N, C-alpha and C positions, 0 to 999 in steps of 0.2 A: 258605699255606693248610695245607700239611703240618705245619708247626711248630705252628700253632694247633690242629690236630686232636690232636696228641700231648699238648698241655697242657690240652685240654678237660676231662679227668678231674680236673685239679687245681683246678678252680673250687670255691669254698666250697659252691655249690649243686648240685654233682655228685650226681645222683639216686641212683645205685647205692651210693655211699659213705654217703650219708645214711640209706638204708634198712638197710644193714648195721650202722651205728652205733646203730640203734634197738634192737639186741640187745646189751645191756650185757655179757653173758658170751658170748664168741664164740670159736670154734675155727677154726683155719686148717690145712688138711690138704694134704699133697703126697706123691706116691708115691715121691719120691726127692730127691737133692741138686739144688739149682737149680730146684726146681719153682715157686718164687715165693711160698711160704707166708709167709716172713718179710717179703718185700717188701710183700705185700698187708696184712699185719698192721701194719706201720709206716705204710703209706699211709693206713689207716683211723684212725691215731692222730694224724696231722698236724693236723687241726682242733683237737684238744685242746691241742697245743702252742701253736697260734696263739691260742687262747682264754686261755692262761696257766695251764693245769692242769699240775701236775708229773706226771712219768711215772716210775714205779718199774719198771725194766726190766733183764732179763738180757742184752739186746742193746744195745750202745753206740749212742746216738742222737747225731747230729751237728747242728751249727748250720747247717741248710740255707739259712736266710735270710741268714746272714752267713758264708759258707764261708771258712775261713782255716786256717793250720797251727795245731796244738795249742800253746797257750802255757802249759799247766799244768806247773809244775816237778816235780810228783810223778808225772807221766805215765811209763808204762813205755817209751815210744818218744820221748824228747825230741829235738827237732830233725829228726825224720824227715819228709821232704817229703810223703809220702803219708798221714801221720797227721794227720787234721783235728781241729779243736776240737770238743769235746762241746757239746751243746745246754745252755743255762743251766738248763733245767727238767728235765734228765735226772738221775736218781739211780740209781746202780748197785744192783741187787738181789742181795744177797749172803747174807742169812739170813732165816729165817722171821719173826723178831721185827719186821723192817721191815714185813712184810705185816700183822702184827697192829696196828701203829701207823698204818697208812695210812688217810687220810681225804681226800675230795674230790680224787681223783686217778685216773689210769689205771695199770693194772698190766699189763706185758707179760712173758709167760713163753715165751720162744723155746726150741724143742726141749724140750718138757715132760718127756721121759723123763729129763732130767738133774735134774728137780725133783720130780716125782711120777710115778714109773713104776708100771705095773701088775705088773711082774715081781718087785718087792721087797715083802716082807711087812712091813706096818706101818712104811713109810718116811715117812709123813706124820704129824706130831704131831696129836693130837686137837684142840688149840686152833686149828690151821689149818683142820681139817675143819669145825669149828663156825663159823669166820669166813667160809668160802666160801659158806655158806648164808645169810649176813646182810650181803652186800655192799650191798644196797639201803640199809640203815640208815647205812652209812658213805659213801654216794654214790661208790662205787668201781666203775669199769668194768674188767673183766678180759678180756684177749685172750691166747690161748695157741696155740702151733703144735706140730704133731707129724707124723711121717711116716705114722702110722696111728691111727685113732680108738681102737682097743682097747688101745693101748700106754700110755695115760694112766690115772691113778688113777680108780677108779670114782666117787669123790666129785666130781671135776672134771667127769666126763662127765654126772653126774646134774644138776648145776646149769647146765650149758651150754645156751643157748637156741637157737643156730644154729651151723652149721658150713659153712665155705666150702672147697670143693675146688678146688685150683689145677691147671691143665693148661698146660704151657709149649709154645711153638712157636718155630720159626726160631732154630736155634742158630748162634752165631758165636764163632769162636776169639778170645780176648783175646791181644793181642801182649804178649810179655814185654819188659822193658827190657834194654838191652845189658848183658851180663855176668850176667844172671839166668837160671835154668833156665826152659824153656818151660812155659807154663800148659796143663795137659792138660784141665781142665774147661772146657767151652764155656759161654758166656753165652747165655741166652735173653732175648729182648727183646719178645716178645708173649705175653701170658698171658690165659687164659680163666678167670674166677672165677665159679663156680656155687655158690650158697648154698642149703642144705637145712635143713629143720627137724631139730633135734638129736634130737627124740623118735623119729625114724625111722631113726636111725643105729646102733641096737643090733645090727642085722644088716646093717651097711653093706657094700656091695660096689661097688667102683669100676666094675666092668663093668656092673652094673645101672644105675648113674648114667649111664654113657656111652650105654647103650641107651635111656635115657628112661624107665626103670621107676620112677624116683623123681621126684616133683614138685619142680621148682626154684622157690625163692622169688625169687631175684635172679640175674641173669646180667650180666656185664660183660666186655668185652674191654679189657685194659689194655696200653698201649704204654709200656714202661719208659724207653726213651731219651728224654731231655729232660724227664722228670717230676721233681717235687720229691722223691718217695720214693727215687729213685736216689741223691740226695745227702744223704738224711736218716740213713743208716746205712752202715757198711762191711760188705759181704757177706762179706768174708774175715776180719773180726774174730772172735776166739773168743767163744763164748757163755759167760756166767758160770754156774757151778753153785753151789747153795747149800751153805754150810759144813756143815750138819747132814745132808746127803744122803750116802747110801752108807756109813753107819756099820756096816752088817752085810752079810753075804753072803760070797762066796768071794773069796779073795785071788788076783789074777791072776798073782802071782809063784810062790807055793808051792801054790796050789789048796786051801789050808786055809780053814776056816770062821772068819770074823772074829766075835768076840763083841761083843754090844751093850754099850757102856760104861755103867757105873752113873751115875746122876744125882748130881752133886756139889753141887747147889744146896741151900742150907739152907732149911728150912721157916719159920724165924724171920724176921719182917719186918726189912728193912734199909733204910737211907736210900739211895734211888737216886741215882745220879750220871749226868750227861750224858756220852755217849761222842761223840768227835769223829772217829770213823773214817769217817763218811759224807762223801762228797765233795759239798759244797754250793756254790752260787754265792757269789762274793765279796760280802761285806757282808750276807749273809743272817743273820738272828738271830731268836730266838723273841720274840714280842710279850709284854712284861711286863704289859700291861693292855689292855683293849679299845681298838681303834683302827679307823679307817676306811681305813687304808692297805691296799693290795693284799696278799693272803697270799703268803708265800714258802714254798718247800719246807721250811724249818726250822720253820715254823708247823704244817705238816701232818704231819711225821715227827719224833717225839721218841723217839730211841733211848735207852733207859735200860738199865743193867746194874747188878747188885749190886756193892757194894764188896768188894774181896778181904779 
């Protein structure tokens, strides 16, 4: 009975998750490390993977339905026993152009301060800002996480429809393997997810939420142990940051101000060519003509770059 209770939230008809997924642009907030914001964001994305929708994500998604060691020869950790295989519908999110090419998919921006921070001036291209307000036309669902609502770019906050605040409980120390240093960060295995209307979060105060001053739209208690989301991503994996991010600001070595590089792109039209830097499932390829075959990530993401 205990085991069934832990897995009850993984049912396709789980009411709390379905209600959160009704908000296509969703934020996940947590006051610190290990608060469960990334866990809940991945948990809400699992139905999309089961439906066959590709996921463009800065956090590496694992094949939770068929867990196994990573067999990718280009992987950074070949042969490591703890490095599991990526999900076949997972596409690493590395640059803004991928976002502009996205259609009929889910997009995950974990730790959004590494993508669109409110502390950096003009760090988001205007093309991306225009894209964020037209996600409905591309049938794209966007989920992002941050430690604080105000630290994300104002454009992302304006288009966000709902925000889920995560509160963790019951810490447990993870045992380290023989010969490895002890793990100081404790794991939490019970989380309370409270969802609020994003329009009320301009003056967001976690204490006000705890005291009941803000009306909750959805409330869920999630048990991590035994759930699918636990095996759908590696909580210790580094989060990808976009290549065009942090081009200006202060250098952390000399404290000097970094200049914004000039655009080297030519305004003259050039014949585009396909780039193969995206990691796609084996056998995936673009459809040459209309077909009734299921869409593949390569059909939905066509990364083009100008010829040198």
